[in-house]
Backbone of each chain as ProteinMPNN parsed JSONL, in Angstrom:
{"seq_chain_A": "MAKARIRNRVRELREARGLTQAELAARSGCTRQTIIMLEKEKYVPSLSLAFAVAAVLGDRVEEVFQPEGSSG", "coords_chain_A": {"N_chain_A": [[-1.447, -0.563, -27.38], [1.998, -0.557, -26.778], [3.612, 0.91, -23.947], [6.022, 3.477, -24.173], [9.297, 3.375, -22.855], [10.484, 5.748, -20.588], [13.33, 7.642, -20.504], [15.562, 9.49, -18.374], [17.463, 12.451, -17.468], [17.817, 13.329, -14.934], [19.411, 12.911, -12.592], [22.02, 13.434, -13.551], [21.784, 16.136, -14.434], [20.938, 17.366, -12.09], [23.13, 16.95, -10.365], [25.036, 18.36, -11.781], [24.182, 20.918, -11.384], [24.581, 21.231, -8.751], [22.672, 20.527, -6.874], [20.908, 19.016, -4.14], [19.081, 15.942, -3.665], [16.961, 16.41, -1.966], [16.688, 19.184, -2.102], [15.986, 19.559, -4.787], [13.581, 18.168, -4.777], [12.042, 19.712, -2.976], [11.905, 22.149, -4.328], [10.611, 21.462, -6.675], [8.224, 20.545, -5.839], [7.642, 17.928, -4.901], [8.21, 14.732, -3.241], [11.307, 13.622, -1.676], [11.634, 10.94, -2.028], [10.32, 10.491, -4.417], [11.988, 11.8, -6.21], [14.235, 10.173, -5.939], [13.228, 7.774, -7.032], [12.644, 8.682, -9.582], [15.209, 9.2, -10.548], [16.184, 6.637, -10.579], [14.76, 5.717, -12.619], [12.381, 4.423, -12.112], [10.025, 5.535, -11.877], [7.652, 7.22, -13.732], [6.987, 10.486, -14.241], [4.084, 12.703, -13.875], [2.902, 14.999, -16.411], [2.86, 17.593, -15.361], [4.605, 17.444, -13.158], [6.932, 16.715, -14.475], [7.43, 19.01, -16.004], [7.835, 20.796, -13.901], [10.136, 19.775, -12.625], [11.964, 19.979, -14.731], [11.985, 22.742, -15.036], [13.142, 23.576, -12.615], [15.632, 22.485, -12.956], [16.469, 23.992, -14.971], [16.207, 23.423, -17.654], [14.748, 22.467, -20.847], [11.787, 20.476, -20.957], [11.911, 18.291, -22.717], [14.582, 17.883, -22.865], [15.25, 16.847, -20.512], [13.591, 14.649, -20.042], [13.163, 11.826, -22.027], [11.792, 9.678, -24.544], [12.687, 6.224, -24.707], [15.195, 5.328, -27.019], [15.022, 7.597, -28.422], [16.889, 10.118, -30.02], [17.069, 12.559, -29.001]], "CA_chain_A": [[-0.14, -0.002, -27.747], [2.959, -0.659, -25.679], [4.101, 2.194, -23.453], [7.455, 3.692, -24.381], [10.039, 3.609, -21.624], [10.972, 7.127, -20.551], [14.637, 7.821, -19.878], [15.721, 10.875, -17.931], [18.82, 12.902, -17.096], [17.603, 14.099, -13.709], [20.587, 12.832, -11.71], [23.146, 14.123, -14.203], [21.551, 17.59, -14.428], [20.884, 17.823, -10.688], [24.502, 17.006, -9.847], [25.733, 19.438, -12.49], [23.754, 22.202, -10.805], [24.932, 21.212, -7.333], [21.478, 20.411, -6.033], [20.682, 17.725, -3.493], [17.755, 15.38, -4.001], [15.963, 17.086, -1.124], [16.469, 20.537, -2.638], [15.228, 19.439, -6.035], [12.217, 17.772, -4.405], [11.343, 20.848, -2.361], [11.654, 23.201, -5.326], [9.688, 21.021, -7.723], [6.932, 20.22, -5.216], [7.39, 16.499, -4.692], [9.0, 14.226, -2.124], [12.647, 13.146, -2.028], [11.456, 9.561, -2.495], [9.942, 10.549, -5.836], [13.212, 12.132, -6.964], [15.058, 8.954, -5.941], [12.642, 6.832, -7.993], [12.824, 9.287, -10.913], [16.595, 8.994, -10.963], [16.361, 5.203, -10.86], [13.84, 5.456, -13.739], [11.322, 3.519, -11.675], [8.798, 6.324, -11.826], [7.444, 8.158, -14.84], [6.169, 11.542, -13.613], [3.018, 13.341, -14.648], [3.414, 16.118, -17.212], [3.076, 18.786, -14.532], [5.836, 17.267, -12.374], [8.051, 16.726, -15.422], [7.708, 20.424, -16.31], [8.355, 21.441, -12.69], [11.513, 19.313, -12.428], [12.765, 20.574, -15.802], [12.126, 24.179, -14.752], [14.12, 23.73, -11.528], [16.947, 22.132, -13.494], [16.813, 25.018, -15.959], [16.241, 22.856, -19.004], [13.442, 22.171, -21.421], [11.343, 19.159, -20.494], [12.368, 17.23, -23.63], [16.012, 17.646, -22.658], [15.371, 16.094, -19.25], [12.874, 13.372, -20.211], [13.099, 11.416, -23.431], [11.407, 8.281, -24.746], [13.843, 5.374, -25.035], [15.423, 5.193, -28.451], [15.045, 8.918, -29.028], [18.239, 10.68, -30.021], [16.99, 13.845, -28.353]], "C_chain_A": [[0.8, -0.057, -26.544], [3.458, 0.731, -25.27], [5.6, 2.321, -23.697], [8.116, 3.936, -23.033], [10.614, 5.036, -21.697], [12.305, 7.177, -19.811], [14.719, 9.264, -19.371], [17.161, 11.161, -17.498], [18.76, 13.676, -15.783], [18.848, 14.094, -12.82], [21.754, 13.653, -12.266], [22.981, 15.652, -14.113], [21.52, 18.148, -13.0], [22.288, 17.975, -10.126], [25.297, 18.141, -10.51], [25.378, 20.805, -11.908], [23.988, 22.266, -9.294], [23.74, 21.156, -6.396], [21.44, 19.043, -5.351], [19.301, 17.224, -3.923], [16.659, 16.105, -3.223], [15.66, 18.49, -1.649], [15.64, 20.5, -3.916], [13.765, 19.081, -5.737], [11.424, 18.964, -3.869], [10.976, 21.9, -3.406], [10.659, 22.767, -6.399], [8.364, 20.51, -7.148], [6.616, 18.744, -5.145], [8.254, 16.028, -3.527], [10.377, 13.75, -2.617], [12.568, 11.728, -2.594], [11.114, 9.536, -3.99], [11.149, 10.89, -6.696], [14.123, 10.91, -7.053], [14.554, 7.981, -7.013], [12.739, 7.359, -9.426], [14.228, 8.991, -11.427], [16.895, 7.523, -11.26], [15.527, 4.772, -12.064], [12.811, 4.392, -13.381], [9.998, 4.273, -11.545], [8.758, 7.265, -13.012], [6.506, 9.244, -14.319], [5.022, 12.003, -14.502], [3.65, 14.489, -15.446], [3.753, 17.317, -16.326], [4.349, 18.652, -13.697], [7.063, 17.298, -13.292], [8.434, 18.174, -15.767], [8.337, 21.124, -15.102], [9.818, 21.064, -12.46], [12.426, 19.96, -13.478], [13.01, 22.064, -15.528], [13.165, 24.411, -13.659], [15.53, 23.444, -12.054], [17.385, 23.105, -14.592], [16.935, 24.506, -17.376], [14.829, 22.692, -19.543], [13.087, 20.727, -21.074], [11.859, 18.037, -21.402], [13.869, 16.978, -23.532], [16.256, 16.857, -21.369], [14.744, 14.702, -19.396], [12.775, 13.039, -21.696], [12.617, 9.977, -23.524], [12.624, 7.465, -25.165], [13.977, 5.232, -26.551], [15.456, 6.53, -29.153], [16.461, 9.468, -28.963], [18.262, 12.049, -29.37], [16.879, 14.911, -29.391]], "O_chain_A": [[0.44, 0.346, -25.438], [3.694, 1.6, -26.109], [6.356, 1.38, -23.454], [7.562, 4.622, -22.175], [11.15, 5.46, -22.721], [12.394, 6.801, -18.642], [14.028, 10.148, -19.879], [17.948, 10.259, -17.209], [19.567, 14.576, -15.552], [19.288, 15.145, -12.353], [22.379, 14.445, -11.561], [23.92, 16.366, -13.762], [22.006, 19.248, -12.737], [22.612, 18.981, -9.495], [26.123, 18.792, -9.869], [26.187, 21.732, -11.94], [23.63, 23.249, -8.646], [23.785, 21.665, -5.276], [21.883, 18.043, -5.915], [18.481, 17.967, -4.462], [15.579, 16.378, -3.747], [14.51, 18.928, -1.639], [14.72, 21.297, -4.104], [12.842, 19.612, -6.355], [10.28, 19.191, -4.263], [9.884, 22.467, -3.378], [9.949, 23.597, -6.968], [7.484, 20.088, -7.899], [5.465, 18.34, -5.308], [8.947, 16.828, -2.898], [10.58, 13.511, -3.807], [13.314, 11.358, -3.5], [11.57, 8.661, -4.726], [11.318, 10.338, -7.783], [14.711, 10.639, -8.1], [15.334, 7.437, -7.794], [12.895, 6.583, -10.369], [14.416, 8.589, -12.575], [17.751, 7.208, -12.087], [15.576, 3.615, -12.481], [12.419, 3.575, -14.214], [8.982, 3.701, -11.15], [9.703, 8.011, -13.267], [5.355, 8.959, -13.989], [4.99, 11.736, -15.703], [4.783, 14.892, -15.186], [4.781, 17.97, -16.505], [5.092, 19.621, -13.54], [8.104, 17.843, -12.926], [9.616, 18.515, -15.815], [9.249, 21.938, -15.25], [10.643, 21.921, -12.141], [13.519, 20.429, -13.158], [14.105, 22.576, -15.762], [13.976, 25.332, -13.758], [16.497, 24.085, -11.643], [18.515, 23.049, -15.077], [17.66, 25.067, -18.197], [13.849, 22.765, -18.802], [13.96, 19.874, -20.918], [12.205, 16.959, -20.92], [14.372, 15.982, -24.052], [17.325, 16.28, -21.168], [15.301, 13.707, -18.931], [12.358, 13.864, -22.509], [12.978, 9.143, -22.693], [13.489, 7.956, -25.891], [12.991, 5.041, -27.262], [15.855, 6.625, -30.314], [17.152, 9.298, -27.958], [19.326, 12.644, -29.2], [16.799, 16.093, -29.057]]}, "seq_chain_B": "MSLARKSAVVVCTVWSLVALGSCVIFATTGVSQLSTDAGQGARTAIAALLLAGLATNGVVSTLAWRGRKRGQLDERDAAVALRASQATLIALAAIIYAACIGLYVAHEDAGVLPAGWLYILAYGIVVVVSLVHSIALLVVDIGGRVDG", "coords_chain_B": {"N_chain_B": [[13.207, 7.666, 5.563], [10.173, 7.788, 3.775], [7.022, 9.466, 4.508], [4.817, 8.015, 3.58], [5.854, 5.412, 3.354], [6.622, 4.9, 5.978], [4.109, 4.946, 7.206], [2.905, 2.726, 5.977], [4.521, 0.683, 6.979], [3.976, 0.83, 9.723], [1.2, 0.261, 9.756], [1.231, -2.294, 8.616], [2.715, -3.718, 10.533], [1.104, -3.491, 12.848], [-1.308, -4.713, 11.972], [-0.356, -7.238, 11.398], [0.194, -8.175, 13.939], [-2.401, -8.109, 14.946], [-3.567, -10.028, 13.28], [-2.094, -12.286, 14.033], [-2.75, -12.483, 16.771], [-5.527, -12.874, 16.545], [-5.62, -15.313, 15.186], [-4.489, -17.003, 17.109], [-6.413, -16.809, 19.133], [-8.677, -17.793, 17.775], [-7.788, -20.407, 17.291], [-7.381, -21.461, 19.859], [-9.891, -21.245, 20.97], [-11.676, -22.584, 19.271], [-13.799, -23.462, 16.556], [-16.401, -24.406, 16.955], [-17.006, -23.565, 19.518], [-16.975, -20.874, 19.305], [-19.323, -19.568, 18.491], [-20.973, -19.829, 20.623], [-22.176, -19.178, 24.021], [-19.971, -19.615, 25.583], [-17.957, -18.739, 24.015], [-17.935, -16.041, 24.181], [-16.002, -14.414, 25.448], [-13.805, -14.766, 23.77], [-14.797, -13.675, 21.416], [-15.103, -11.022, 22.169], [-12.445, -10.357, 22.711], [-11.296, -10.595, 20.172], [-12.724, -8.644, 18.815], [-11.772, -6.419, 20.177], [-9.109, -6.457, 19.394], [-9.407, -5.965, 16.648], [-10.482, -3.44, 16.791], [-8.319, -2.012, 17.765], [-6.618, -2.219, 15.567], [-8.141, -0.876, 13.609], [-8.236, 1.618, 14.761], [-5.569, 2.328, 14.534], [-5.416, 2.502, 11.73], [-7.036, 4.74, 11.44], [-5.553, 6.752, 12.766], [-3.225, 6.757, 11.181], [-4.333, 7.494, 8.72], [-5.174, 10.084, 9.313], [-2.715, 11.309, 9.855], [-1.612, 11.027, 7.315], [-3.309, 12.649, 5.838], [-2.719, 15.152, 6.953], [-0.018, 15.215, 6.279], [-0.179, 15.299, 3.494], [-1.172, 17.833, 3.118], [1.02, 19.256, 3.948], [2.819, 18.696, 2.033], [4.222, 16.33, 2.225], [3.427, 14.088, 1.026], [2.984, 12.996, -2.309], [2.288, 13.022, -5.905], [3.323, 10.555, -6.699], [3.001, 8.925, -4.455], [0.244, 8.768, -4.432], [-0.142, 7.375, -6.815], [1.127, 4.976, -6.189], [-0.514, 4.091, -4.104], [-2.871, 3.664, -5.508], [-2.156, 1.57, -7.261], [-1.554, -0.369, -5.334], [-4.055, -0.708, -4.194], [-5.463, -1.825, -6.295], [-4.126, -4.266, -6.539], [-4.725, -5.329, -4.046], [-7.487, -5.669, -4.2], [-7.726, -7.72, -6.108], [-6.295, -9.749, -4.81], [-7.857, -10.045, -2.529], [-10.306, -10.931, -3.579], [-9.485, -13.424, -4.534], [-8.712, -14.672, -2.143], [-11.104, -14.718, -0.634], [-12.668, -16.267, -2.331], [-11.198, -18.692, -2.289], [-11.35, -19.331, 0.436], [-14.124, -19.646, 0.843], [-14.762, -21.701, -0.986], [-13.133, -23.672, 0.039], [-14.292, -24.086, 2.581], [-16.754, -24.966, 1.735], [-16.122, -27.378, 0.43], [-15.02, -28.78, 2.566], [-17.215, -29.117, 4.245], [-19.179, -30.201, 2.754], [-20.283, -32.8, 2.731], [-21.507, -32.946, 5.229], [-23.439, -31.02, 4.993], [-24.069, -28.819, 6.468], [-22.827, -25.766, 7.931], [-20.697, -24.849, 10.532], [-21.613, -22.069, 12.546], [-19.605, -20.494, 13.549], [-17.624, -20.328, 11.607], [-18.537, -18.39, 9.839], [-18.274, -16.128, 11.352], [-15.514, -16.07, 11.659], [-14.809, -15.727, 8.961], [-15.944, -13.178, 8.434], [-14.584, -11.442, 10.24], [-12.01, -12.098, 9.546], [-11.787, -11.153, 6.932], [-11.695, -8.395, 7.315], [-9.24, -8.132, 8.62], [-7.503, -9.221, 6.69], [-7.807, -7.447, 4.502], [-6.658, -4.982, 5.412], [-4.088, -5.853, 6.055], [-3.076, -7.045, 3.663], [-3.246, -4.837, 1.957], [-1.424, -3.037, 3.121], [0.941, -4.474, 2.837], [1.044, -4.658, 0.053], [1.331, -1.953, -0.554], [3.92, -1.483, 0.422], [5.444, -3.242, -1.167], [4.966, -2.272, -3.791], [5.836, 0.352, -3.481], [8.556, 0.091, -2.81], [9.689, -1.612, -4.765], [8.253, -1.603, -7.172], [7.407, -0.451, -10.505], [5.876, 2.544, -11.239], [3.586, 4.712, -12.893], [3.074, 8.203, -13.283]], "CA_chain_B": [[12.035, 6.939, 5.068], [9.074, 8.725, 3.487], [5.835, 9.327, 5.363], [3.977, 6.937, 3.036], [6.455, 4.12, 3.687], [6.509, 4.741, 7.44], [2.704, 4.619, 7.498], [2.648, 1.345, 5.558], [5.23, -0.206, 7.914], [3.218, 0.827, 10.987], [-0.068, -0.463, 9.539], [1.57, -3.704, 8.386], [3.134, -4.302, 11.815], [-0.054, -3.592, 13.752], [-2.263, -5.718, 11.481], [0.269, -8.566, 11.548], [-0.045, -8.562, 15.341], [-3.842, -8.391, 15.06], [-3.806, -11.316, 12.617], [-1.501, -13.33, 14.871], [-3.592, -12.598, 17.966], [-6.827, -13.444, 16.167], [-5.415, -16.737, 14.881], [-4.28, -17.705, 18.38], [-7.712, -16.873, 19.822], [-9.532, -18.734, 17.031], [-7.273, -21.762, 17.447], [-7.566, -21.942, 21.231], [-11.325, -21.31, 21.29], [-12.335, -23.602, 18.453], [-14.919, -22.914, 15.77], [-17.696, -24.786, 17.52], [-17.23, -22.789, 20.75], [-16.95, -19.444, 19.01], [-20.662, -18.992, 18.349], [-21.757, -20.116, 21.833], [-21.934, -18.257, 25.142], [-18.604, -19.857, 26.059], [-17.023, -18.035, 23.142], [-18.139, -14.584, 24.311], [-14.719, -13.772, 25.767], [-12.975, -14.789, 22.566], [-15.361, -12.706, 20.453], [-14.779, -9.679, 22.675], [-11.001, -10.142, 22.541], [-11.035, -10.373, 18.735], [-13.285, -7.329, 18.485], [-10.849, -5.41, 20.735], [-7.929, -6.446, 18.515], [-9.775, -5.274, 15.413], [-10.66, -2.02, 17.111], [-6.964, -1.437, 17.837], [-6.148, -2.106, 14.187], [-8.886, 0.182, 12.918], [-7.791, 2.899, 15.341], [-4.278, 2.608, 13.879], [-5.734, 2.993, 10.376], [-7.558, 6.097, 11.579], [-4.442, 7.664, 13.102], [-2.351, 6.845, 10.002], [-5.048, 8.282, 7.7], [-5.138, 11.487, 9.743], [-1.34, 11.786, 9.624], [-1.422, 11.134, 5.865], [-4.062, 13.839, 5.409], [-1.906, 16.314, 7.35], [1.209, 15.165, 5.486], [-0.495, 15.725, 2.133], [-1.288, 19.3, 3.15], [2.364, 19.822, 4.143], [3.656, 18.312, 0.899], [5.028, 15.132, 2.515], [2.938, 13.05, 0.117], [2.841, 13.618, -3.625], [1.573, 12.247, -6.921], [3.8, 9.173, -6.748], [2.355, 8.206, -3.355], [-1.125, 8.489, -4.872], [-0.057, 6.33, -7.842], [1.467, 3.729, -5.477], [-1.719, 3.676, -3.365], [-3.831, 3.149, -6.487], [-1.66, 0.255, -7.693], [-1.697, -1.285, -4.195], [-5.481, -0.989, -4.027], [-5.837, -2.763, -7.36], [-3.566, -5.578, -6.171], [-5.47, -5.798, -2.868], [-8.808, -6.103, -4.664], [-7.566, -9.022, -6.765], [-5.891, -10.712, -3.777], [-9.002, -10.263, -1.643], [-11.261, -11.78, -4.302], [-8.932, -14.781, -4.566], [-8.72, -15.22, -0.781], [-12.499, -15.006, -0.265], [-13.077, -17.41, -3.152], [-10.534, -19.902, -1.787], [-11.878, -19.647, 1.769], [-15.501, -20.129, 0.723], [-14.739, -23.007, -1.645], [-12.519, -24.592, 0.999], [-15.31, -24.417, 3.586], [-17.802, -25.764, 1.055], [-15.594, -28.737, 0.205], [-14.822, -29.427, 3.865], [-18.489, -29.389, 4.916], [-20.144, -30.602, 1.734], [-20.981, -34.025, 3.116], [-22.354, -32.678, 6.398], [-24.577, -30.211, 4.536], [-24.219, -27.623, 7.322], [-21.553, -25.096, 8.236], [-20.727, -24.24, 11.874], [-21.769, -20.614, 12.449], [-18.341, -19.857, 13.899], [-16.844, -20.048, 10.393], [-18.983, -17.109, 9.264], [-17.66, -15.109, 12.204], [-14.093, -16.018, 11.279], [-14.742, -15.124, 7.618], [-16.252, -11.748, 8.519], [-13.483, -10.726, 10.895], [-10.807, -12.379, 8.783], [-11.74, -10.273, 5.758], [-11.245, -7.068, 7.781], [-7.788, -8.227, 8.882], [-6.786, -9.471, 5.432], [-7.814, -6.234, 3.668], [-5.659, -4.02, 5.892], [-2.746, -6.461, 6.002], [-2.653, -7.193, 2.263], [-3.073, -3.503, 1.378], [-0.168, -2.438, 3.601], [2.043, -5.212, 2.2], [1.072, -4.239, -1.363], [1.895, -0.596, -0.573], [5.375, -1.577, 0.602], [6.036, -3.912, -2.336], [4.922, -1.362, -4.946], [6.654, 1.533, -3.172], [9.985, -0.226, -2.809], [10.228, -2.256, -5.961], [7.441, -1.566, -8.384], [7.421, 0.702, -11.395], [4.556, 3.18, -11.355], [3.547, 5.889, -13.76], [2.281, 9.299, -12.749]], "C_chain_B": [[10.877, 7.917, 4.887], [7.887, 8.465, 4.414], [4.964, 8.16, 4.901], [4.522, 5.572, 3.43], [6.382, 3.858, 5.182], [5.101, 4.304, 7.814], [2.413, 3.163, 7.154], [3.313, 0.356, 6.506], [4.455, -0.317, 9.231], [1.94, 0.005, 10.84], [0.197, -1.959, 9.373], [1.932, -4.392, 9.699], [1.928, -4.521, 12.729], [-1.014, -4.687, 13.289], [-1.665, -7.127, 11.483], [0.041, -9.078, 12.968], [-1.52, -8.903, 15.561], [-4.156, -9.76, 14.456], [-3.296, -12.47, 13.475], [-2.37, -13.574, 16.115], [-4.92, -13.265, 17.668], [-6.703, -14.941, 15.886], [-5.253, -17.555, 16.161], [-5.623, -17.878, 19.112], [-8.65, -17.861, 19.126], [-9.105, -20.169, 17.312], [-7.537, -22.309, 18.849], [-9.048, -22.076, 21.595], [-12.021, -22.441, 20.546], [-13.573, -23.039, 17.786], [-16.259, -23.21, 16.423], [-18.037, -23.966, 18.77], [-17.484, -21.305, 20.462], [-18.341, -18.814, 18.997], [-21.541, -19.247, 19.572], [-21.451, -19.068, 22.917], [-20.504, -18.397, 25.665], [-17.569, -19.1, 25.221], [-17.12, -16.523, 23.241], [-16.821, -13.844, 24.563], [-13.819, -13.686, 24.542], [-13.476, -13.761, 21.565], [-15.027, -11.277, 20.876], [-13.302, -9.358, 22.452], [-10.668, -9.841, 21.08], [-11.557, -9.001, 18.31], [-12.356, -6.22, 18.981], [-9.592, -5.301, 19.867], [-8.232, -5.685, 17.227], [-9.934, -3.781, 15.641], [-9.293, -1.32, 17.168], [-6.396, -1.238, 16.437], [-6.831, -0.976, 13.454], [-8.503, 1.561, 13.448], [-6.451, 3.31, 14.737], [-4.508, 3.153, 12.475], [-6.211, 4.445, 10.427], [-6.456, 7.11, 11.845], [-3.547, 7.87, 11.872], [-3.016, 7.672, 8.898], [-5.014, 9.763, 8.034], [-3.75, 12.084, 9.492], [-1.068, 11.96, 8.129], [-2.122, 12.382, 5.333], [-3.278, 15.114, 5.742], [-0.634, 16.393, 6.501], [0.984, 15.639, 4.067], [-0.58, 17.247, 2.072], [0.078, 19.963, 3.286], [3.321, 19.436, 3.011], [4.541, 17.107, 1.168], [4.564, 13.929, 1.689], [2.713, 13.72, -1.235], [2.152, 12.681, -4.598], [2.044, 10.797, -6.998], [3.155, 8.34, -5.635], [0.912, 7.837, -3.732], [-1.131, 7.366, -5.907], [0.253, 4.972, -7.204], [0.23, 3.193, -4.753], [-2.753, 3.076, -4.316], [-3.433, 1.752, -6.94], [-1.834, -0.773, -6.571], [-3.161, -1.664, -3.989], [-5.964, -1.98, -5.079], [-5.355, -4.174, -7.018], [-4.348, -6.177, -5.0], [-6.823, -6.355, -3.281], [-8.73, -7.499, -5.27], [-7.22, -10.092, -5.727], [-7.074, -11.058, -2.873], [-10.039, -11.181, -2.302], [-10.795, -13.225, -4.298], [-9.007, -15.436, -3.189], [-10.142, -15.601, -0.361], [-12.997, -16.225, -1.04], [-12.496, -18.702, -2.574], [-11.099, -20.32, -0.433], [-13.281, -20.25, 1.661], [-15.552, -21.511, 0.076], [-14.154, -24.056, -0.694], [-13.523, -25.033, 2.062], [-16.402, -25.302, 2.981], [-17.346, -27.22, 0.901], [-15.486, -29.488, 1.532], [-16.145, -29.851, 4.516], [-19.578, -29.863, 3.966], [-20.967, -31.803, 2.173], [-21.931, -33.789, 4.276], [-23.586, -31.851, 5.996], [-24.82, -28.98, 5.386], [-22.83, -27.055, 7.635], [-21.655, -24.509, 9.64], [-20.735, -22.714, 11.766], [-20.469, -19.872, 12.742], [-17.491, -19.515, 12.682], [-17.235, -18.714, 9.763], [-18.394, -15.941, 10.049], [-16.186, -14.938, 11.816], [-13.928, -15.366, 9.91], [-14.923, -13.607, 7.695], [-15.079, -10.963, 9.115], [-12.174, -10.911, 10.117], [-10.667, -11.454, 7.579], [-11.233, -8.878, 6.158], [-9.726, -7.077, 7.988], [-7.017, -8.338, 7.565], [-6.727, -8.21, 4.567], [-6.702, -5.279, 4.109], [-4.237, -4.566, 5.755], [-2.234, -6.528, 4.564], [-2.397, -5.822, 1.638], [-1.752, -2.876, 1.829], [1.047, -3.152, 3.005], [2.182, -4.776, 0.736], [1.67, -2.834, -1.496], [3.421, -0.648, -0.497], [6.048, -2.175, -0.629], [6.086, -2.966, -3.531], [5.847, -0.168, -4.712], [8.138, 1.229, -3.317], [10.462, -0.728, -4.173], [9.502, -2.026, -7.262], [7.632, -0.315, -9.214], [6.006, 1.26, -11.441], [4.685, 4.408, -12.262], [2.657, 6.956, -13.144], [1.199, 9.736, -13.702]], "O_chain_B": [[10.632, 8.767, 5.743], [7.765, 7.398, 5.016], [4.436, 7.409, 5.721], [3.761, 4.677, 3.796], [6.116, 2.734, 5.609], [4.918, 3.406, 8.635], [1.766, 2.45, 7.921], [2.744, -0.693, 6.808], [4.297, -1.406, 9.782], [1.631, -0.837, 11.683], [-0.527, -2.789, 9.923], [1.507, -5.52, 9.95], [1.757, -5.595, 13.305], [-1.481, -5.492, 14.095], [-2.404, -8.108, 11.562], [-0.263, -10.252, 13.178], [-1.849, -9.857, 16.267], [-4.906, -10.549, 15.031], [-3.965, -13.492, 13.629], [-2.681, -14.714, 16.46], [-5.388, -14.112, 18.428], [-7.554, -15.735, 16.287], [-5.801, -18.65, 16.287], [-5.924, -18.95, 19.637], [-9.327, -18.657, 19.776], [-9.942, -21.042, 17.543], [-7.878, -23.481, 19.008], [-9.419, -22.91, 22.421], [-12.846, -23.16, 21.11], [-14.305, -22.243, 18.374], [-17.149, -22.359, 16.442], [-19.207, -23.704, 19.048], [-18.11, -20.592, 21.246], [-18.522, -17.677, 19.433], [-22.727, -18.917, 19.56], [-20.593, -18.201, 22.748], [-19.904, -17.428, 26.129], [-16.448, -18.856, 25.67], [-16.471, -15.802, 22.484], [-16.558, -12.796, 23.974], [-13.16, -12.674, 24.305], [-12.684, -13.057, 20.938], [-14.709, -10.431, 20.041], [-12.946, -8.246, 22.06], [-9.867, -8.954, 20.783], [-10.91, -8.289, 17.541], [-12.17, -5.209, 18.304], [-9.077, -4.208, 19.633], [-7.43, -4.871, 16.769], [-9.568, -2.965, 14.796], [-9.132, -0.197, 16.688], [-5.771, -0.216, 16.152], [-6.18, -0.202, 12.753], [-8.451, 2.539, 12.702], [-6.221, 4.488, 14.462], [-3.884, 4.134, 12.07], [-5.849, 5.267, 9.584], [-6.418, 8.181, 11.24], [-3.159, 8.995, 11.556], [-2.351, 8.456, 8.219], [-4.845, 10.602, 7.149], [-3.618, 13.2, 8.99], [-0.392, 12.903, 7.716], [-1.585, 13.085, 4.477], [-3.186, 16.032, 4.926], [-0.224, 17.468, 6.064], [1.843, 16.303, 3.488], [-0.127, 17.872, 1.113], [0.286, 21.079, 2.81], [4.495, 19.808, 3.031], [5.503, 16.869, 0.437], [5.223, 12.89, 1.658], [2.299, 14.878, -1.297], [1.525, 11.696, -4.209], [1.259, 9.907, -7.325], [2.803, 7.181, -5.852], [0.426, 6.754, -3.405], [-2.012, 6.506, -5.888], [-0.286, 3.947, -7.62], [-0.042, 1.993, -4.782], [-3.429, 2.104, -3.978], [-4.27, 0.852, -6.998], [-2.216, -1.915, -6.828], [-3.47, -2.806, -3.65], [-6.771, -2.864, -4.79], [-6.087, -5.149, -7.188], [-4.602, -7.381, -4.966], [-7.257, -7.389, -2.775], [-9.565, -8.356, -4.983], [-7.769, -11.194, -5.75], [-7.266, -12.215, -2.5], [-10.577, -12.087, -1.665], [-11.588, -14.143, -4.088], [-9.329, -16.619, -3.08], [-10.361, -16.675, 0.199], [-13.66, -17.101, -0.484], [-13.214, -19.685, -2.391], [-11.304, -21.507, -0.176], [-13.585, -21.248, 2.315], [-16.29, -22.388, 0.527], [-14.632, -25.189, -0.638], [-13.596, -26.213, 2.403], [-16.9, -26.238, 3.608], [-18.086, -28.156, 1.201], [-15.815, -30.671, 1.617], [-16.184, -30.835, 5.254], [-20.753, -29.92, 4.33], [-22.187, -31.828, 2.012], [-23.024, -34.353, 4.317], [-24.649, -31.982, 6.603], [-25.69, -28.171, 5.061], [-21.82, -27.759, 7.607], [-22.585, -23.755, 9.927], [-19.967, -22.134, 10.998], [-20.251, -18.764, 12.25], [-16.732, -18.546, 12.7], [-16.391, -17.998, 9.224], [-18.058, -14.902, 9.481], [-15.688, -13.822, 11.668], [-13.026, -14.553, 9.71], [-14.156, -12.849, 7.101], [-14.645, -9.953, 8.562], [-11.346, -10.003, 10.041], [-9.564, -11.022, 7.245], [-10.448, -8.262, 5.437], [-9.025, -6.149, 7.583], [-6.021, -7.648, 7.35], [-5.693, -7.934, 3.959], [-5.904, -4.822, 3.29], [-3.31, -3.842, 5.39], [-1.107, -6.123, 4.277], [-1.444, -5.656, 0.876], [-1.044, -2.262, 1.031], [2.059, -2.518, 2.703], [3.289, -4.554, 0.245], [2.421, -2.559, -2.432], [4.12, 0.04, -1.241], [7.084, -1.688, -1.082], [7.111, -2.861, -4.205], [6.553, 0.271, -5.621], [8.888, 2.023, -3.884], [11.51, -0.314, -4.667], [10.064, -2.23, -8.339], [7.975, 0.747, -8.694], [5.049, 0.518, -11.659], [5.741, 5.033, -12.369], [1.618, 6.652, -12.557], [0.441, 10.656, -13.395]]}, "name": "protein", "num_of_chains": 2, "seq": "MAKARIRNRVRELREARGLTQAELAARSGCTRQTIIMLEKEKYVPSLSLAFAVAAVLGDRVEEVFQPEGSSGMSLARKSAVVVCTVWSLVALGSCVIFATTGVSQLSTDAGQGARTAIAALLLAGLATNGVVSTLAWRGRKRGQLDERDAAVALRASQATLIALAAIIYAACIGLYVAHEDAGVLPAGWLYILAYGIVVVVSLVHSIALLVVDIGGRVDG"}
């Protein structure tokens, strides 16, 4: 089965909350490099990191990460 | 630059120098001389180069271990390392296969293989593993898509 591409709104939500990449990384327990790659959609995070990032951004995980083609 | 990328750059640089130095020593000594008493100096020099490379790997591994405890490495770094290791395994198999078949074809008619080639193969594999792995780490880290 082909893997669905996961889109995310990390950059949009992070900027809306006035967070830097480094701040988001520190609060969600990953490196800044991972946040950079998340925002470029070159990295699909584990469930635990996805929940952590969503929690820091104050949104539900399905509002931050969505499979491509999903209307949300 | 992240700790993982810095480590890969350092390892890649050091092992490139080790590879270059080893090639120069192999080329100037000659395969036939390598396994004789006259090649003792060359063997010692190559061993010293490898020791320097392995010491670098040790220092980088220690720094990575400390960095992981401080949160400077995360799940993506682990995923990148896994992907790089898989690529290294495939590349290494291909390189060993090509080297062995190449030696076989080159010496098929003679029926014997100069012992120096086995020395070069043994030491060459150590160099190639570290070099290819660090290159694979950089390629996957910078450009590759990985999943957590």
